[in-house]
C-alpha positions in Angstrom: -54.4 28.5 -27.8 -54.7 31.1 -30.5 -56.6 30.0 -33.6 -55.0 29.6 -37.1 -56.7 32.8 -38.2 -55.2 34.6 -35.2 -51.7 33.3 -36.1 -52.1 34.3 -39.7 -53.4 37.8 -38.7 -50.5 38.3 -36.3 -48.0 37.2 -39.0 -49.4 39.8 -41.4 -49.1 42.6 -38.9 -52.8 42.8 -37.8 -53.8 42.4 -34.2 -54.4 38.8 -33.2 -57.9 37.7 -33.7 -58.6 40.2 -36.4 -59.1 39.2 -40.0 -56.3 40.3 -42.2 -56.7 42.4 -45.3 -56.3 40.9 -48.7 -53.5 41.6 -51.0 -55.7 43.8 -53.1 -55.3 46.8 -50.8 -53.3 49.6 -52.3 -50.8 51.4 -50.1 -52.4 54.1 -48.0 -51.3 56.7 -45.6 -52.6 56.6 -42.0 -55.3 58.9 -43.1 -55.9 62.7 -42.8 -56.3 64.0 -39.3 -60.0 64.3 -38.5 -61.2 62.1 -41.3 -62.7 59.4 -39.0 -64.7 61.8 -36.8 -65.9 63.6 -39.9 -67.3 60.6 -41.8 -68.6 58.8 -38.7 -70.6 62.0 -37.7 -72.2 61.8 -41.1 -72.9 58.1 -40.6 -74.3 58.7 -37.1 -76.6 61.5 -38.4 -78.1 59.4 -41.1 -78.5 56.4 -38.8 -80.1 58.5 -36.1 -82.9 59.6 -38.5 -84.1 56.1 -38.9 -85.4 56.1 -35.3 -85.5 59.6 -34.0 -88.9 60.3 -35.7 -90.5 57.3 -33.9 -91.1 59.1 -30.6 -92.3 62.2 -32.4 -94.8 60.5 -34.5 -97.9 61.1 -32.4 -97.0 64.8 -32.0 -96.6 65.1 -35.8 -99.9 63.4 -36.4 -101.7 65.8 -34.0 -100.0 69.0 -35.2 -100.3 68.3 -39.0 -103.6 66.4 -38.8 -101.9 63.5 -40.6 -103.9 60.4 -41.4 -102.7 57.0 -40.3 -101.3 56.0 -43.7 -99.6 59.4 -44.1 -98.0 59.0 -40.7 -96.7 55.6 -41.7 -95.0 57.0 -44.8 -93.5 60.0 -42.8 -91.9 57.5 -40.5 -91.1 54.7 -42.9 -90.5 56.5 -46.2 -87.0 57.5 -45.2 -86.1 53.9 -44.5 -87.6 52.6 -47.7 -85.7 55.0 -49.9 -82.5 54.7 -47.8 -82.5 50.9 -48.2 -83.4 50.8 -51.9 -80.6 53.2 -53.0 -77.7 52.1 -50.8 -76.0 49.6 -53.3 -76.7 52.0 -56.2 -75.0 54.8 -54.3 -72.0 52.7 -53.3 -71.3 52.0 -57.0 -71.8 55.7 -57.9 -69.2 56.6 -55.2 -66.8 54.1 -56.8 -67.4 55.7 -60.2 -67.4 59.4 -59.4 -65.3 59.7 -56.1 -66.2 58.8 -52.6 -65.5 62.3 -51.1 -67.6 64.0 -53.8 -70.6 61.7 -53.2 -70.2 62.1 -49.4 -70.5 65.8 -49.7 -73.3 65.7 -52.2 -75.3 63.4 -49.9 -74.6 65.5 -46.9 -75.8 68.7 -48.6 -79.0 67.0 -49.8 -79.6 65.4 -46.4 -79.1 68.8 -44.6 -81.3 70.7 -47.0 -84.0 68.1 -46.7 -83.8 68.1 -42.9 -84.3 71.9 -42.9 -87.3 71.5 -45.2 -88.8 68.7 -43.0 -88.4 71.0 -40.0 -90.3 73.8 -41.8 -92.9 71.6 -43.5 -96.4 73.2 -43.4 -98.3 70.0 -43.9 -98.2 66.2 -44.0 -97.9 66.0 -47.8 -94.9 68.3 -47.8 -93.3 66.4 -44.9 -93.6 63.1 -46.8 -91.9 64.5 -49.9 -89.1 66.0 -47.9 -88.5 62.8 -45.9 -88.1 60.9 -49.2 -85.5 63.4 -50.3 -83.8 63.1 -46.9 -83.6 59.3 -47.4 -82.0 59.9 -50.8 -79.3 62.1 -49.2 -78.6 59.5 -46.5 -78.3 56.8 -49.1 -75.7 58.9 -51.0 -73.5 59.7 -48.1 -73.6 56.4 -46.0 -71.8 53.9 -48.4 -69.0 56.4 -48.9 -68.1 56.2 -45.2 -66.9 52.6 -45.3 -65.2 53.2 -48.7 -63.2 56.1 -47.4 -62.1 54.1 -44.3 -61.1 51.2 -46.5 -59.1 53.4 -48.9 -57.6 55.8 -46.5 -56.5 53.6 -43.6 -54.5 50.3 -43.4 -53.5 47.7 -40.9 -54.3 48.4 -37.2 -55.6 51.9 -38.0 -58.3 50.4 -40.3 -59.2 47.7 -37.7 -59.6 50.4 -35.0 -61.7 52.5 -37.4 -64.0 49.6 -38.2 -64.5 49.0 -34.4 -65.6 52.6 -33.9 -67.7 52.5 -37.1 -69.7 49.5 -35.8 -70.3 51.2 -32.4 -71.6 54.3 -34.2 -73.7 52.3 -36.6 -75.6 50.3 -34.0 -75.7 53.0 -31.3 -77.3 55.5 -33.7 -80.6 53.6 -33.7 -80.8 53.6 -29.9 -79.6 57.2 -29.4 -82.3 58.2 -31.9 -85.0 57.0 -29.6 -83.4 58.8 -26.6 -82.7 62.1 -28.4 -86.1 62.2 -30.1 -87.8 61.8 -26.7 -85.6 64.5 -25.1 -86.1 67.0 -28.0 -89.9 66.6 -28.2 -90.2 66.8 -24.4 -88.0 69.9 -24.2 -90.0 71.7 -26.9 -87.2 74.1 -27.6 -88.5 77.6 -28.6 -91.9 76.0 -29.2 -90.4 73.8 -32.0 -92.0 70.6 -30.7 -91.5 67.7 -33.2 -89.7 70.0 -35.7 -86.5 69.9 -33.5 -85.9 66.2 -34.5 -85.3 67.4 -38.0 -83.7 70.8 -37.4 -81.0 69.3 -35.2 -79.4 68.0 -38.3 -78.9 71.4 -39.9 -76.0 72.8 -37.9 -74.3 69.4 -37.9 -74.6 69.1 -41.6 -73.3 72.6 -42.1 -70.2 71.8 -40.1 -69.7 68.6 -42.0 -69.8 70.4 -45.3 -67.4 73.0 -44.3 -64.9 70.6 -42.7 -65.3 68.0 -45.5 -64.0 70.3 -48.2 -60.7 70.5 -46.2 -60.4 67.0 -44.7 -61.7 64.5 -47.1 -58.9 62.8 -49.1 -58.9 62.9 -52.9 -59.9 59.3 -53.4 -61.1 59.3 -57.0 -63.5 56.8 -58.4 -62.8 54.2 -61.1 -64.6 55.7 -64.0 -63.4 52.9 -66.3 -66.0 50.6 -64.6 -69.3 50.8 -66.4 -72.4 51.5 -64.4 -74.6 48.4 -64.4 -77.9 50.4 -65.0 -80.2 47.4 -65.7 -78.8 45.7 -62.6 -79.3 48.8 -60.5 -83.0 49.0 -61.7 -83.6 45.3 -61.0 -82.1 45.4 -57.6 -83.9 48.7 -56.7 -87.2 47.2 -57.8 -86.6 44.0 -55.8 -85.6 45.9 -52.6 -88.6 48.3 -53.0 -91.0 45.4 -53.4 -89.5 43.8 -50.3 -89.1 46.7 -48.0 -92.4 48.6 -48.6 -94.8 45.8 -47.5 -92.5 44.9 -44.5 -92.6 48.5 -43.3 -96.3 49.2 -43.9 -97.7 45.7 -43.5 -98.2 45.5 -39.8 -100.0 48.9 -39.7 -102.3 48.2 -42.6 -103.3 44.7 -41.5 -101.3 42.8 -44.2 -103.8 43.3 -47.1 -103.4 41.4 -50.3 -101.2 44.0 -52.0 -98.5 43.4 -49.4 -98.3 39.7 -50.1 -98.4 40.4 -53.9 -95.4 42.7 -53.5 -93.5 40.2 -51.4 -94.0 37.5 -54.1 -93.0 40.0 -56.8 -89.8 40.8 -54.8 -88.8 37.1 -54.9 -89.2 37.1 -58.7 -87.3 40.4 -59.0 -84.4 39.1 -56.9 -84.2 35.9 -59.0 -84.2 38.0 -62.2 -81.4 40.2 -60.7 -79.2 37.1 -59.9 -79.7 35.6 -63.4 -78.9 39.0 -65.1 -75.7 39.5 -63.0 -74.4 36.0 -63.7 -74.9 36.5 -67.4 -73.3 39.9 -67.3 -70.2 38.5 -65.5 -70.0 35.6 -67.9 -69.9 38.2 -70.8 -67.0 40.0 -69.1 -69.1 42.9 -68.0 -69.1 44.8 -64.6 -71.8 43.3 -62.4 -73.2 45.4 -59.6 -71.7 43.2 -56.9 -68.5 41.4 -57.9 -68.5 37.7 -57.1 -65.2 37.9 -55.3 -66.9 40.2 -52.7 -69.4 37.5 -51.8 -66.5 34.9 -51.8 -64.5 36.9 -49.2 -63.8 34.5 -46.2 -66.6 34.7 -43.7 -68.5 37.6 -45.3 -71.8 35.9 -46.1 -72.4 34.1 -42.7 -71.0 37.2 -40.9 -73.4 39.4 -42.9 -76.3 37.1 -41.9 -75.3 37.3 -38.3 -75.2 41.1 -38.5 -78.6 41.2 -40.1 -80.0 39.0 -37.3 -78.4 41.3 -34.7 -80.2 44.2 -36.2 -83.5 42.3 -36.4 -83.3 41.7 -32.6 -82.1 45.3 -31.8 -84.6 47.1 -33.9 -87.5 44.8 -33.1 -86.9 44.9 -29.4 -86.6 48.7 -29.3 -89.8 49.0 -31.3 -92.0 46.8 -29.1 -90.5 48.4 -26.0 -91.5 51.8 -27.2 -95.0 50.5 -27.8 -95.2 49.0 -24.4 -93.7 51.8 -22.4 -95.6 54.6 -24.1 -98.8 52.7 -24.9 -99.4 50.5 -21.8 -97.2 52.1 -19.1 -98.1 55.6 -20.2 -94.5 56.9 -20.1 -93.8 60.1 -21.9 -91.4 60.2 -24.8 -88.5 61.6 -22.7 -88.8 59.0 -19.9 -89.3 56.1 -22.4 -86.2 57.2 -24.3 -84.0 57.7 -21.2 -84.7 54.1 -20.2 -82.3 52.9 -22.9 -79.3 55.0 -21.7 -77.7 52.0 -19.9 -78.0 50.0 -23.1 -76.3 52.7 -25.2 -73.5 53.4 -22.7 -72.8 49.7 -22.3 -72.8 49.0 -26.0 -70.4 51.9 -26.6 -68.0 50.6 -24.0 -68.1 47.1 -25.3 -67.7 48.2 -28.9 -64.8 50.5 -28.2 -62.8 48.5 -25.6 -63.2 44.8 -26.7 -59.7 45.0 -28.2 -58.2 45.4 -24.7 -59.3 41.9 -23.8 -56.6 39.2 -24.2 -55.9 38.6 -27.9 -56.6 34.8 -27.6 -60.2 35.7 -26.6 -60.9 37.8 -29.7 -61.9 35.0 -32.1 -64.5 33.7 -29.6 -66.1 37.1 -28.9 -68.8 37.1 -31.6 -70.3 33.8 -30.5 -69.8 34.3 -26.8 -71.2 37.9 -26.9 -74.3 36.9 -28.9 -75.0 34.0 -26.5 -74.7 36.4 -23.6 -77.0 38.8 -25.4 -79.6 36.0 -25.7 -79.4 35.4 -22.0 -79.9 39.2 -21.4 -83.0 39.2 -23.5 -84.2 36.1 -21.7 -83.9 38.0 -18.4 -85.8 40.9 -19.8 -88.6 38.6 -21.0 -88.9 37.2 -17.4 -88.8 40.7 -15.8 -91.5 42.2 -18.1 -94.0 39.3 -18.3 -96.1 40.8 -15.5 -96.2 44.3 -17.0 -94.7 46.0 -14.0 -92.8 49.3 -14.0 -89.3 49.3 -15.5 -86.9 49.5 -12.6 -83.3 48.9 -11.7 -83.5 45.2 -12.7 -84.7 46.0 -16.2 -82.0 48.7 -16.7 -79.4 46.2 -15.5 -80.6 43.6 -18.0 -80.5 46.3 -20.7 -76.9 47.1 -19.8 -76.0 43.4 -20.1 -77.6 43.3 -23.6 -75.7 46.4 -24.6 -72.3 45.3 -23.3 -72.5 41.8 -24.8 -73.8 43.1 -28.1 -71.0 45.7 -28.3 -68.4 43.1 -27.5 -69.7 40.8 -30.3 -70.6 43.4 -33.0 -67.1 44.9 -33.6 -65.3 41.5 -34.1 -68.3 40.3 -36.2 -67.9 43.3 -38.5 -64.2 42.5 -38.7 -65.0 39.0 -39.9 -67.3 40.4 -42.6 -65.0 43.1 -43.9 -61.5 42.4 -42.7 -60.5 40.5 -45.9 -62.2 42.8 -48.4 -59.7 44.7 -50.5 -59.8 48.4 -51.1 -60.8 47.7 -54.8 -64.1 46.2 -53.5 -64.8 48.7 -50.7 -67.7 50.3 -52.5 -69.4 47.1 -53.3 -68.9 45.7 -49.8 -70.0 49.0 -48.2 -73.3 49.1 -50.2 -73.9 45.4 -49.5 -73.3 45.6 -45.7 -75.4 48.8 -45.3 -78.3 47.2 -47.2 -78.1 44.1 -45.0 -78.2 46.4 -41.9 -81.2 48.3 -43.2 -83.0 45.1 -44.1 -82.3 43.8 -40.6 -83.9 46.9 -39.1 -87.0 46.6 -41.4 -87.4 42.9 -40.7 -87.1 43.5 -36.9 -89.8 46.2 -36.8 -92.1 44.2 -39.1 -91.7 40.7 -37.8 -91.2 41.4 -34.0 -93.7 44.3 -34.1 -96.3 42.1 -35.8 -95.8 39.4 -33.3 -96.3 41.9 -30.4 -99.3 43.6 -31.9 -101.0 40.3 -32.8 -101.2 39.5 -29.1 -102.3 42.8 -27.8 -104.3 45.8 -29.1 -102.9 49.2 -27.7 -103.9 51.0 -25.6 -104.0 47.9 -23.3 -103.7 47.0 -19.7 -100.0 46.8 -18.6 -100.3 43.1 -17.7 -101.6 42.1 -21.2 -99.0 44.3 -22.9 -96.3 42.9 -20.6 -97.2 39.3 -21.6 -97.0 40.2 -25.3 -93.7 42.0 -24.7 -92.4 38.9 -22.9 -93.3 36.6 -25.8 -91.7 38.9 -28.4 -88.6 39.2 -26.3 -88.2 35.4 -26.0 -88.3 35.3 -29.9 -85.7 38.0 -29.9 -83.5 35.8 -27.6 -84.0 32.9 -30.0 -82.9 35.0 -33.0 -79.8 36.0 -31.0 -78.9 32.3 -30.7 -79.3 31.9 -34.4 -77.0 34.9 -34.9 -74.4 33.2 -32.7 -74.6 30.2 -35.0 -74.0 32.3 -38.1 -71.1 34.0 -36.3 -69.6 30.5 -35.6 -69.9 29.6 -39.3 -68.2 32.9 -40.2 -65.3 32.2 -37.9 -64.9 28.7 -39.3 -65.0 30.0 -42.9 -62.4 32.6 -42.2 -60.1 30.2 -40.3 -60.4 27.5 -43.0 -59.5 30.0 -45.8 -56.6 31.3 -43.7 -54.9 27.9 -43.6 -55.5 26.8 -47.2 -52.3 26.6 -49.3 -52.0 29.2 -52.0 -53.3 28.3 -55.4 -50.6 27.4 -58.0 -50.1 30.0 -60.7 -52.0 29.3 -63.9 
């Protein structure tokens, strides 16, 4: 029997099982032709660069004679800057125009990618990677804001489904594409190709964006909460930096000091924002965004999904290349079944019977946990990755894809267009934190049990333990998804508040 949320959604013209939009949405046209492919290509390009450099790291270290710490910053500096600036950039888009910020970020990202591909030394590459992360942070939050403002009803729901597929698949495709490009060594470019591949794509986006992006102007009347931006940026930087670099440096005292300082900075940020709102100011994140039905537990579930995804991919890369001695191309291609299955699940879950839609996040995440459990059993002996492993990867991909789209709908389906910028920055920051937590926590767990290079059996046992933890985190994500569904359904059946 369809849930109350399904009935309310259907009554409002949305597909059954899909959260309805709030009444805050302003009327919008179906959206310019080509808008969705344009903005999602930009999103995919930025997401890709989180992971595409991983498989090229050893080649970069050899060619540029980079030290261990320098290599860490080359790989992780992009993610640190990207995560720290996301919410700030979302608010800037809301103030100065989403299309304008998307094009500015794309131009900066493309120019920095070209500079990275031509970098003569490790120091130059570090600097250009930080600029590249800044460009990504400028363009990414505008994608969701443009979708929220330009599309309504079923068109928006479908767009969010494709958005979520692109968002999660980018990290996995990065591993595959990075391995293929480094292995192909096109025109002797070696590792440089993982950066230069962005240049023609960015050029096309800039040319097409000037014609296709809608004129969605920002709300300049809202003041920029500069003290809040600085407090949040400091808190995120203090959190993300030790998480990214801690496992490689052996968790020295400075990493723990930064984590403690991040907690204090987050507390100061919350206190400041509450006081600002009480004075009638414009806080960085409006309270009504966090009060959107289902948003907080759904965001927690999405964060945990990214913890499992990124952590599992990271330890698999270490095992396959460090213990099984697979080349970057072979190691990357192992994940093709996962990517294809995830894409199919994310794009076609809506074709399932409507009465099943509300149950998909929980059921999909529980099936994902079972898939990870199967992988833990298959890899515990350290054997070669064969058909059974690739089948289990396909199960994980399909079940994750089926769960992820509806879960994103629970988080964002009731956020109005007026709050699109805040919601976009918040969700993208949650996603980046999930990726950082996955690599740091699951990676540390794996590396604490084996020192690479190691025998395949020892590495397999460490991978099995890490994968069992990933399976447990997937179950926790399913619990958060259940809470998000209950919150959304409870809010849907509440009677309207009487007018003041």
